[in-house]
C-alpha positions as CSV (number, residue, x, y, z in Angstrom):
1,M,0.0,0.0,0.0
2,K,2.8,2.4,0.8
3,K,4.4,1.8,-2.6
4,Q,1.1,2.6,-4.2
5,L,0.9,5.9,-2.3
6,T,4.5,6.9,-2.7
7,H,4.5,9.1,-5.8
8,E,1.7,11.0,-7.6
9,N,-1.3,10.7,-5.2
10,L,1.0,11.4,-2.1
11,K,2.4,14.5,-3.7
12,R,-1.0,15.6,-4.6
13,F,-2.1,15.0,-0.9
14,I,0.9,17.0,0.4
15,E,0.2,19.9,-2.1
16,D,-3.5,19.9,-0.9
17,F,-2.3,20.7,2.6
18,N,-0.2,23.7,1.1
19,L,3.1,22.1,2.0
20,D,4.7,22.6,-1.3
21,Q,8.0,24.5,-0.8
22,D,7.3,26.7,-3.8
23,K,3.9,27.7,-2.6
24,D,4.5,28.4,1.2
25,G,8.0,29.5,0.6
26,R,9.0,29.1,4.3
27,L,12.5,27.8,5.1
28,I,13.3,26.7,8.6
29,L,16.7,25.9,9.9
30,A,17.3,23.6,12.9
31,I,20.8,24.1,14.0
32,D,22.8,22.8,17.1
33,V,26.4,22.8,18.3
34,K,27.8,19.2,18.0
35,S,28.5,17.6,21.5
36,F,28.1,21.2,23.0
37,Y,29.3,20.6,26.6
38,N,32.2,18.6,25.4
39,S,33.2,21.0,22.7
40,A,32.9,24.0,25.0
41,S,35.0,22.2,27.7
42,C,37.7,21.5,24.9
43,I,37.6,25.1,23.7
44,M,37.7,26.7,27.2
45,Q,40.7,24.5,28.1
46,A,42.7,25.4,25.0
47,K,41.8,29.2,25.7
48,F,43.0,28.8,29.2
49,E,46.3,27.3,28.1
50,N,46.8,30.1,25.6
51,E,46.3,32.8,28.2
52,E,48.7,31.0,30.4
53,A,51.3,30.9,27.6
54,V,50.9,34.6,26.9
55,R,51.2,35.4,30.6
56,K,54.4,33.3,30.7
57,Y,56.1,34.3,27.5
58,G,54.3,37.5,26.5
59,A,54.1,38.3,22.8
60,K,56.5,35.4,21.9
61,A,54.1,32.9,23.1
62,K,52.5,30.4,20.7
63,T,48.8,30.0,20.8
64,Y,46.6,27.3,19.4
65,K,42.9,27.2,18.6
66,Y,42.5,23.6,19.8
67,G,45.6,23.2,21.9
68,K,49.1,22.1,20.8
69,N,48.9,19.3,18.2
70,D,45.1,19.7,18.3
71,R,44.9,18.0,21.7
72,Y,41.5,19.5,22.4
73,H,40.0,19.4,19.0
74,P,36.2,18.6,19.5
75,L,36.2,16.1,16.7
76,K,39.6,14.3,17.4
77,V,39.6,14.1,21.3
78,K,38.5,11.3,23.4
79,S,36.5,12.9,26.1
80,I,33.4,13.2,28.0
81,V,31.7,15.6,30.4
82,M,30.7,13.7,33.5
83,S,29.0,15.0,36.7
84,D,29.8,13.9,40.1
85,G,27.0,11.5,40.1
86,H,28.7,9.6,37.1
87,L,26.1,11.0,34.7
88,V,27.6,11.4,31.2
89,M,26.3,14.8,30.0
90,S,28.0,14.9,26.7
91,T,30.6,12.8,24.9
92,S,32.9,13.5,22.0
93,P,32.2,11.9,18.6
94,L,35.4,9.9,18.9
95,A,34.5,8.6,22.3
96,K,31.0,7.5,21.1
97,K,32.7,5.7,18.2
98,I,35.4,3.9,20.2
99,Y,33.6,3.2,23.6
100,G,30.0,3.4,22.5
101,F,29.2,6.0,25.2
102,K,25.9,7.9,25.0
103,N,24.7,11.2,26.4
104,I,22.7,10.9,29.6
105,M,24.0,7.7,30.8
106,R,25.5,6.3,33.9
107,L,29.1,5.4,33.8
108,P,30.4,3.1,36.7
109,D,34.0,3.4,37.8
110,N,34.9,0.0,36.3
111,Q,33.7,1.3,32.8
112,I,35.8,4.5,32.7
113,P,38.6,4.2,30.2
114,K,42.1,4.2,31.7
115,E,44.0,5.5,28.7
116,K,46.1,8.6,29.2
117,D,44.5,10.5,26.3
118,F,41.1,10.0,27.7
119,I,39.8,13.1,29.3
120,I,36.9,13.6,31.8
121,W,35.8,17.2,32.0
122,K,33.8,18.5,34.9
123,P,30.6,20.5,34.0
124,H,30.7,24.3,34.5
125,M,27.1,25.3,33.5
126,A,27.7,29.1,34.0
127,Q,30.6,29.1,31.5
128,F,28.7,26.7,29.1
129,L,25.6,29.2,29.1
130,F,28.1,32.1,28.5
131,E,29.5,30.2,25.3
132,S,25.9,29.4,24.2
133,M,25.2,33.2,24.2
134,K,28.3,33.8,22.0
135,V,26.8,31.3,19.4
136,F,23.3,32.8,19.6
137,N,24.7,36.3,19.2
138,I,26.2,35.2,15.8
139,F,22.8,34.1,14.6
140,K,21.3,37.4,15.6
141,R,23.7,39.2,13.1
142,F,21.9,37.6,10.3
143,V,18.4,36.9,11.5
144,A,16.1,39.0,13.7
145,P,15.4,37.7,17.1
146,L,11.7,37.5,16.4
147,D,12.5,34.7,13.8
148,I,14.8,32.9,16.2
149,H,13.5,30.2,18.6
150,V,16.0,29.2,21.3
151,Y,15.1,25.5,21.9
152,S,18.0,24.7,24.4
153,C,21.4,26.2,25.3
154,D,22.9,24.4,22.2
155,E,20.0,24.4,19.8
156,A,17.8,26.9,18.0
157,F,15.4,27.2,15.1
158,L,15.8,30.0,12.7
159,D,13.2,31.1,10.2
160,I,15.6,32.1,7.3
161,T,12.8,32.8,4.7
162,Q,13.4,36.5,4.3
163,Y,17.1,36.6,5.1
164,W,19.1,34.0,3.1
165,R,19.0,36.0,-0.1
166,R,20.9,38.9,1.4
167,Y,23.9,36.8,2.2
168,A,24.2,33.8,-0.1
169,E,23.2,32.4,-3.5
170,S,21.1,29.6,-2.1
171,P,19.5,28.6,1.3
172,E,22.2,25.7,1.5
173,A,25.0,28.2,1.1
174,F,23.4,30.5,3.8
175,C,23.3,27.6,6.3
176,K,26.9,26.5,5.5
177,M,28.0,30.1,5.9
178,L,26.6,30.2,9.5
179,Q,28.3,26.9,10.3
180,E,31.7,28.4,8.9
181,I,31.3,31.7,10.7
182,V,30.7,29.9,14.1
183,K,33.7,27.6,13.5
184,D,36.0,30.4,12.6
185,E,35.1,32.7,15.4
186,L,34.3,30.3,18.2
187,G,35.7,26.9,17.2
188,Y,32.4,25.0,17.3
189,Y,31.2,22.5,14.7
190,M,27.4,22.6,14.0
191,S,24.6,20.2,12.7
192,A,22.0,21.8,10.6
193,G,18.8,20.6,9.1
194,L,16.8,22.7,6.6
195,S,13.1,22.2,5.7
196,Y,9.8,23.9,5.3
197,N,8.7,23.8,9.0
198,M,10.0,23.3,12.4
199,S,9.3,19.5,12.9
200,M,10.7,18.5,9.5
201,A,13.9,20.6,10.1
202,K,14.4,19.1,13.5
203,M,13.9,15.5,12.3
204,C,16.1,16.3,9.2
205,M,18.9,17.3,11.5
206,D,18.6,14.6,14.0
207,N,18.1,11.7,11.5
208,E,20.2,12.7,8.5
209,A,22.3,15.8,9.0
210,K,24.2,14.4,12.0
211,Y,25.5,11.5,9.8
212,N,26.4,13.8,6.7
213,D,30.0,15.2,7.5
214,D,31.4,17.3,4.7
215,A,35.2,18.0,4.2
216,E,35.1,20.8,6.8
217,G,33.5,18.6,9.5
218,H,30.1,20.3,9.3
219,L,26.8,18.4,9.2
220,F,24.0,19.4,6.9
221,A,20.9,18.0,5.1
222,R,17.7,19.3,3.5
223,W,14.3,17.8,3.4
224,T,11.5,18.7,1.0
225,P,7.8,17.5,0.9
226,D,9.0,14.8,-1.3
227,D,11.1,13.4,1.5
228,V,8.0,12.8,3.8
229,V,7.6,9.2,2.2
230,D,11.1,8.5,1.3
231,K,12.9,9.6,4.5
232,L,10.3,10.7,7.3
233,W,8.4,7.4,7.1
234,E,11.6,5.4,7.4
235,V,12.5,7.0,10.8
236,P,11.8,4.7,13.8
237,L,9.0,6.0,16.0
238,I,11.3,6.3,19.0
239,D,13.6,8.6,17.0
240,V,10.7,11.0,16.1
241,W,10.9,14.4,17.8
242,N,8.6,14.7,20.8
243,I,7.5,11.1,20.6
244,G,8.6,9.3,23.9
245,T,8.7,5.8,24.9
246,N,5.2,5.9,26.5
247,T,3.6,7.2,23.2
248,V,5.5,4.5,21.2
249,R,4.1,1.9,23.6
250,D,0.6,3.1,23.1
251,L,1.0,3.1,19.3
252,N,2.5,-0.3,19.3
253,K,-0.6,-1.5,21.2
254,M,-2.6,-0.2,18.2
255,G,-0.5,-2.3,15.9
256,I,1.6,1.0,14.8
257,T,5.3,0.3,14.6
258,T,6.6,2.7,11.9
259,M,5.8,6.3,10.7
260,A,4.4,4.9,7.5
261,E,1.8,2.8,9.5
262,L,1.1,6.0,11.7
263,A,0.5,8.0,8.6
264,L,-1.8,5.5,7.0
265,A,-3.8,4.7,10.1
266,N,-7.3,6.1,10.8
267,P,-6.7,9.5,12.4
268,K,-10.0,9.1,14.5
269,D,-8.5,6.1,16.2
270,I,-5.3,7.8,16.9
271,Q,-7.3,10.8,18.4
272,R,-9.4,8.5,20.4
273,S,-6.4,6.7,21.9
274,L,-4.0,9.7,22.4
275,K,-6.4,12.5,22.6
276,S,-5.0,16.0,21.2
277,R,-1.5,14.6,21.3
278,G,-2.6,12.0,18.7
279,V,-3.7,14.6,16.3
280,A,-0.3,16.3,16.6
281,I,1.8,13.3,16.0
282,Y,-0.5,12.0,13.1
283,K,0.0,15.4,11.4
284,R,3.8,15.1,12.0
285,A,3.7,11.8,10.1
286,W,2.6,13.7,7.1
287,G,5.2,16.4,7.6
288,I,2.6,18.9,8.9
289,D,3.6,21.6,11.4
290,E,1.6,24.8,11.5
291,A,3.8,26.6,14.0
292,V,5.2,29.9,13.0
293,I,8.4,31.0,14.8
294,S,7.6,34.8,14.7
295,R,4.2,34.0,16.5
296,K,5.7,32.2,19.4
297,G,4.7,34.8,21.8
298,E,0.9,34.5,21.0
299,Y,0.6,31.0,22.2
300,K,-0.9,30.8,25.8
301,P,-1.2,27.3,27.2
302,K,-4.6,26.3,28.5
303,I,-3.3,24.3,31.4
304,R,-0.3,25.7,33.2
305,G,1.7,24.2,36.1
306,I,4.9,24.7,38.1
307,G,7.1,21.6,38.5
308,R,10.5,20.6,39.9
309,G,12.2,17.3,39.3
310,M,15.6,15.7,39.9
311,T,17.6,12.5,39.3
312,L,19.0,11.5,42.6
313,P,22.8,11.1,42.9
314,R,22.4,7.4,43.8
315,P,19.5,5.0,44.3
316,Y,17.5,6.0,47.5
317,F,16.4,2.7,49.4
318,N,15.5,4.4,52.8
319,Y,12.0,5.7,52.8
320,N,13.1,8.7,55.1
321,E,15.6,9.6,52.4
322,I,13.0,9.5,49.7
323,E,10.7,11.6,51.7
324,L,13.3,14.2,52.5
325,A,14.3,14.5,48.8
326,L,10.6,14.9,47.9
327,C,10.0,17.6,50.4
328,E,12.9,19.5,49.3
329,L,11.4,19.6,45.7
330,A,8.1,20.7,47.4
331,D,10.0,23.6,49.0
332,S,11.3,24.7,45.6
333,V,7.8,24.5,44.0
334,A,6.3,26.4,46.8
335,G,9.0,29.1,46.6
336,I,8.1,29.6,42.9
337,L,4.4,29.9,43.7
338,I,5.3,32.6,46.4
339,D,7.5,34.3,43.9
340,N,4.7,34.4,41.3
341,K,2.1,35.4,43.8
342,E,0.0,32.3,43.0
343,R,-1.6,29.3,44.7
344,S,-2.1,25.8,43.6
345,A,-5.2,23.7,44.0
346,T,-3.7,20.4,42.6
347,I,-0.6,18.9,43.7
348,H,1.2,16.1,41.7
349,I,4.2,13.8,42.5
350,G,6.2,11.4,40.3
351,I,8.5,8.5,41.5
352,G,10.9,6.9,39.1
353,Y,12.5,3.6,40.1
354,E,16.0,2.5,39.4
355,V,16.3,0.7,36.0
356,H,16.3,-3.0,36.2
357,S,15.4,-3.1,39.9
358,E,14.1,-6.5,40.9
359,T,11.8,-5.0,43.5
360,S,9.9,-2.6,41.3
361,N,7.6,-5.3,39.7
362,G,8.5,-4.1,36.2
363,R,7.2,-0.6,36.8
364,M,9.5,2.1,36.0
365,H,7.4,5.0,37.3
366,V,4.3,5.7,39.5
367,G,2.6,9.0,40.3
368,G,-0.3,10.6,42.1
369,Q,-2.1,13.8,42.6
370,M,-4.4,15.5,45.0
371,K,-6.9,18.3,44.8
372,V,-6.7,20.6,47.7
373,T,-7.7,24.1,48.9
374,A,-5.4,26.5,46.9
375,T,-2.2,27.0,48.8
376,N,1.4,28.1,48.4
377,L,2.4,27.3,52.1
378,M,5.5,25.1,52.4
379,D,4.4,23.1,55.3
380,E,0.9,22.4,53.6
381,I,2.6,21.2,50.3
382,H,4.9,19.0,52.5
383,H,1.9,17.3,54.1
384,I,0.4,16.7,50.7
385,V,3.4,15.3,48.9
386,T,4.4,13.0,51.9
387,Y,0.8,11.7,52.1
388,L,0.9,11.0,48.3
389,L,4.2,9.3,48.7
390,D,2.9,7.1,51.4
391,Q,0.0,6.2,49.3
392,K,1.9,5.4,46.1
393,Y,5.3,4.0,47.3
394,D,5.4,0.2,47.5
395,H,6.3,-0.3,51.1
396,R,6.4,-4.0,50.8
397,M,8.9,-4.4,48.1
398,R,10.7,-1.1,48.8
399,P,12.2,-0.5,45.3
400,P,15.1,1.8,45.0
401,V,14.1,5.3,43.8
402,R,16.2,7.2,41.3
403,R,13.9,10.2,40.1
404,L,11.5,12.4,41.9
405,A,9.2,15.2,40.8
406,V,6.7,17.7,42.3
407,R,4.2,19.7,40.2
408,A,1.6,22.2,41.1
409,S,-1.3,22.9,38.7
410,T,-4.8,24.4,38.8
411,L,-3.1,27.8,39.6
412,C,-4.9,31.0,40.9
413,S,-3.9,34.3,42.2
414,A,-2.5,34.5,45.7
415,S,-5.0,37.3,46.5
416,Y,-7.7,34.6,46.5
417,F,-7.2,32.7,49.9
418,Q,-9.4,30.6,51.9
419,Y,-8.6,30.5,55.6
420,N,-8.5,27.2,57.6
421,L,-11.4,26.9,60.3
422,M,-8.9,25.1,62.5
423,E,-6.5,28.0,62.5
424,S,-6.9,31.8,63.2
425,P,-6.4,34.1,60.4
426,E,-3.5,35.8,62.1
427,A,-1.6,32.4,62.4
428,S,-2.2,31.6,58.7
429,D,-1.0,35.1,57.7
430,K,2.0,34.7,60.0
431,R,3.0,31.4,58.2
432,E,2.7,32.9,54.8
433,A,4.8,36.0,55.8
434,F,7.4,33.6,57.2
435,D,7.6,31.5,54.0
436,K,7.9,34.7,51.9
437,L,10.8,35.9,54.2
438,I,12.6,32.7,53.6
439,I,12.3,32.9,49.9
440,D,13.3,36.5,49.8
441,L,16.4,35.9,52.0
442,Q,17.5,33.0,49.7
443,K,17.6,35.5,46.7
444,F,20.6,37.3,48.1
445,P,24.1,36.1,46.9
446,E,24.8,32.7,48.5
447,G,21.4,33.1,50.1
448,R,20.5,29.4,49.6
449,Q,23.7,28.3,51.3
450,K,22.9,30.5,54.3
451,V,19.2,30.1,54.9
452,Y,17.9,26.6,54.8
453,R,15.9,24.1,56.9
454,V,17.8,22.1,59.5
455,S,17.0,18.9,57.5
456,A,19.5,20.1,54.9
457,L,22.3,19.0,57.3
458,N,21.1,15.4,56.7
459,Y,23.7,13.5,54.7
460,A,20.9,12.5,52.3
461,S,19.9,16.0,51.7
462,N,20.5,17.7,48.3
463,T,19.7,21.3,49.3
464,L,23.2,22.4,50.1
465,K,24.8,20.3,47.4
466,R,22.7,21.9,44.7
467,A,22.5,25.4,46.0
468,G,24.9,26.8,43.6
469,D,24.0,24.6,40.7
470,I,22.6,25.6,37.3
471,G,20.2,23.2,35.8
472,G,21.0,20.5,38.5
473,H,24.8,20.8,37.7
474,A,27.8,22.6,39.0
475,A,28.0,26.2,37.9
């Protein structure tokens, strides 16, 4: 059936949705830095050694872009960026090839290579973000900020529709010009995918461009509407942008194992099973994405929530340790609610078990939620999350916990407040004022290291360990 639909009728279908490049004329570039944290670590180390040489030898000092003999060349070095919890945050292309390392994996001591030329970098998130800003500032020279969507610290979408003609003979030449400028000025190698909407550009970059090295080490590919069938439909479901393992499992239950089967399935069945998310991924199977980067500020989510989660530094077996870590996340959520002058009427928790744990009964994750009188008080949210933990945690098997999350939804203004009949209004106001004072004090420099609950002194606490972190990693 797929072969019958591959050519004229499929092209006609795509044109009916106004996806033809010549009709719509929109060109979206998805671009990211190759192994960003690792590349940034290499380049910062080379820069540091250059500065040391200049300080020691003055004008006679020899400096090198990637260190002497290209020791820190991002594409030639064997290195990883690893946190104190043995989490691999980024790995060089050569380390991936030789050792099979992947980003976001745990690396036990006995699996760490012992070679002298293997480098382990420590994460320095503040410096990484500073390097990220340098890259995005180059993009802003050629594309207006309105047409740039920063997706992460190392990745962005650029709508180059009205810009490429000013600087290059073709869209492809414009993209490669950006890659070359970033490499010449900062030393970073870029991956880039070009297509007619954000979804196609992203999947083009992830599934083709990252395997298309040119002579300069840059990675580039372009997808057109004709590639929906020939390329998009060949992508495994798990490798499709914004389709996670749970969605893949749900689709597999419906007998859908490929993007081609998803595209040719009954959209009503998809919507019935996956609700509004099903509509979005069905459109994606046909290469449809109606998002416009310049209109990103117009979107207002119908359901808004505030959440915090963390991967624990080790598996937590002790129930009291799990409870403490969850309450610390609850404090963080309550602090954001107080800062935003909001209250929450629904509190959620999520518990992720250690992979391959024999005591988890095959379950990787459990969660729960509770509707409450709208609140932002720390102690009240503590009581809610500890109650939910007690209800949802398997006390009999006691599986080790590796991930925790707390989320507050059903938000309302803090000006709406219902007093507790079991407590005087003055006492409630005093508790709220005290919580606000704590949050305000923690905003001062090193405030989180100076003002904290006494429970933070517990060896299992993460409050002080993470006080100066950015994104859960050392600044």
